[in-house]
N, C-alpha and C positions, 0 to 999 in steps of 0.2 A: 320674460327672461329670468327673472330672480328666482321664481318657483320652480324652474325647469328640474326634473328628476335629475340626481347627481349619478347619472348611468354614462359609461363612455370614459371615465378618468379625465385626466388633464387635458386632453386633445379638444373634446367638445366644449368643456368650460372656457378653454382658452380662445377657441372661435366664437362663442357666444359674448365673451368679455371685449374679445377685438372689434366685432360688429358693432357694439354699443358705443365703443370710444369713437369709431369711425362715426357714426351718427351724431354723437355729440361735437367732433371736431368740424364736421361738415355744416351742422346747425350753427356754429359760432363763425363759420366762414375762416378759418385759421389753416392755413398750408401745413403741408406734412413737414416741410422745413422749420416752419416756426414751432410746431410741436417738438420736433427733434431737439431743436435748440433748447427748449424748455427742460428737457431731461437729459440734456448733454450728450445727446446722440445725434444720429443723422436722419434724414427723411426716410431712408431705406429702413430703419429700425422701426419707425412708426409705422411703415406699410407692412413688416413683418409681423408686429404686433396686431395689427388691424385683421390681419388673415389669419391670427392664431398660430403663426408657424414658429414662435419662440415663447419662452416662459416670462411672466411678468412680475417685476418687483413692486411690491406695494407702495414704495416711495415713489416711483415713476407714475404710477396709477394716480396715487394721490395729488402729484403735480399736476398732471394732464387735466385732471378733474377741476384743479383751480383755475388753470389756464382756460378752461371751457365753460367757466361760470357756474359750475356746480358746487355750491358752498353749502347746502343745507345737510346737517349731518344726516338727516334720514335719508337723503338720496344717495350721499357718499358711501354710507357703511355697507348696504349690500353689494356695491362694486368692488369695494376695498375687501370684502368677506370673500367674493368671487376670485379676486386676484390671489389671496391666500389658498385658496381651494384648488386653484388650478395648478398650483405646484405640488399637489398631493400625487404620488406615484399611483399608476393604476395596477391591477393584479399582475400584469406582465412585467413589471418591473424587476422582478426576482429572475426573470429570464433574460435580462439586460446583457449579458455576457455572450449569449448567442443569437440575440436579436438585432437585426440593423434597425437605427433609428427611423429610416422611413417605411418599416413595416410595423413599428409601434404606432405610427399614427394611423394606420389602417385598422389597428385593433382597437384603438379609440373609437374609431368612426362605427367600426362593425358593432361594438358593444351599444351605441346609442341609436342604430338605425332601426326605424320602424318597418322597413321593407328593403329588401336585397333581391336585385335582379341579376344573374350570373350566368354568363356564357362559357363553356369550356371545351377545349377540342382534344386535350391530351390527358388529364388527369381528373378523377372525379374531385368536386369541390371538397376542400379540407374541412367544411361543415357536415358534409355527407360521408365521410370516410370511416372504415371500420379501424381499428388500432393496428390489427396485422398490415392492412392495405397503407395506412398512414406509414408504418416502418419502412415499407417497401418504398415509398416515394422519398421518404427521407434519406434513406440508404444510397438512393439513386442521385440526389442531388447533393449529398455530402459524403462521399464514398471513404472518407479518412476520418468521419466522426467514429468515436468512442461508442460503446454500447450506451455508456450513461447519458452522453449527449444525444443519441437517437431517442432514448427513452424520455429525455426531457422536452425534445422537440415534438414526440407524439402527445405528451402531456398538454402542451400549448393547444394542440387541436381538440384534444377532449374537453379542455376547459373552455374552449370557445364555444363548443357543441352544447354546455350544459345550459346555457341561456335559451337555446332553440327547443329544448325538451323541458322547460319550466314554464308555470303559468304566466300567461302575457307573452307568450313567445312572439318574436316578430314574423312578418311574412317571409318566406324564401321561395323564389321562383328561380329555378336553375334550368337551362336548356344545354343538354349536352350533345356534343358531335357522337355518333355511332361510333367512332373510333375509341372514344372514351372507355365504352363497356366492352369493346371488342378484343382491346389490348391486354394480354394475359400477364399483368403487373403482378409479381410476387408468387407467380405460380397458380395452378390451378385451383387448389383447395381456397388460397385466399381470394382469388377472383370470384370464385363461385359465392363465397360467404360476402363479398362486397356487392354483388348483384342483388342477392336475397335482402340484405341490408336496404339497398336502393328501393325496392318493391315494397318493404315495409312503411319506409319515410314517405314514399309517393301517395301513401293513403291518409297520412296526417292532414288534418284540416288546414293548416298553415303553411304547408309545402305543397307547391306545384313542380312538377317535373316533367320535363319534355325532352324527347330524342329526335335529332336531326338525321334522318336515315341516309346511308349512303346513295340512295335511289335518288335523293333531293337534288343531287348534282351540286353545282356552286350556289352560294348564298353570299348575304349582305356582309356577313361577318368574316370574310375570308381573312381579315387583317390581324385577328388573332383573339385570346380570351380577354374579356373584361367584365367588370362588375359595377353596377349602379346602385348607389346607397341612397336611400330617401329618409327624411326624418320628420318625426310629429312636430317638431319645435320649427315655429315660422321662422327664427331666426337662422336657420341653418338651411342652406340650398343643397339640392342634389349634387352627389360627387360622383364622378365615373373614376374608377381604379384601374390603372393599367399598370401590371407588374412586369418587371424586366428581370433579367438575370441578376444585376448587381443595384437595382434602384427601380423607383416606380413614379409614375405620373398621377397626379391628382388634378382632375378638370373639373372646375366648378363655374366656368362660365355658361350662361344660357345656351348660347349658340353650339358649344361644344356637347353640353348634356342632351340637347334637344336632338343632335346629330345620332349619338349613340342609342337615345331612346326610340328614335325611329328604325335604326337597324334591328334592336331588339325586338320590337313589334314585329318586323318581317320575319324575324328568325321564328318567333312563335307562330306565326303563319305557316312558314316552311316546315315546321317540326310537326312529328306525329302529335295527335290531340293528347291532352293531360290523361283522358279517359283511357287511352290506348298504352299508357306507359307501362302498367304492369304486364299486360299481355306481350308487348315488345321484349321486356326485359325476361320474362319467362321463356321466351323462345331463345333469346341469346343464353340463357342458363343451361337449356338442354343443348347447345351446340358445344358448351366447354366440357 
């Protein structure tokens, strides 16, 4: 855990440190109530810390390590350093005035993920959007936003995309409902450019793109879009991300993740084969 690459900003570091503190507490047979009392807090604070949902004070981590019997300076130092690093802002911190805190969590997870599997039924995923298409999406969701804010929101998307066009890019496997590529968002020219972009990225070795055609009828993901994030680090469990209008859900219980993984696998079987995606999108392009 200590040698884990510092990618993903504070979100991932907090999750890793929290998981380690939980293992140490459980190994010491100490309750969350006892641990909370030690740092002048409550059992719920310990739970939030162990889940990586809050920031860490070095003093609190030091007190917990002492409580858990970790007295060797060589063992304590890396964990205390990790606590300090977990409070270092991610690149998205400069957009904090327009980003809700629940989405900042997602950005940290996305930054650290080695595999993302996404299903979308309304918009092209942000990681695959052209700038003009992204502007159209932003204006749709933030009709009162100034041009400056619109551009800053587009910058967030383009910054997220940089990692997926650089060496060592993670794997992206996206399944889109046909409605995504048929809906003329932003006008004919914008949509045509977006479809051409999808054709190009579908040929990248680390990107798999599939389309669920209207002819497939109903399918297992009728509940809405979702993203499954997987990490190379063993200390991080898979996370299912469900975005809502004013909040988001992060599911990491194995039973929940397994359910969504089964749905995703069924979607991939229902969808057109990846090898047929470029031909499918070319037909869509001709219809525009």
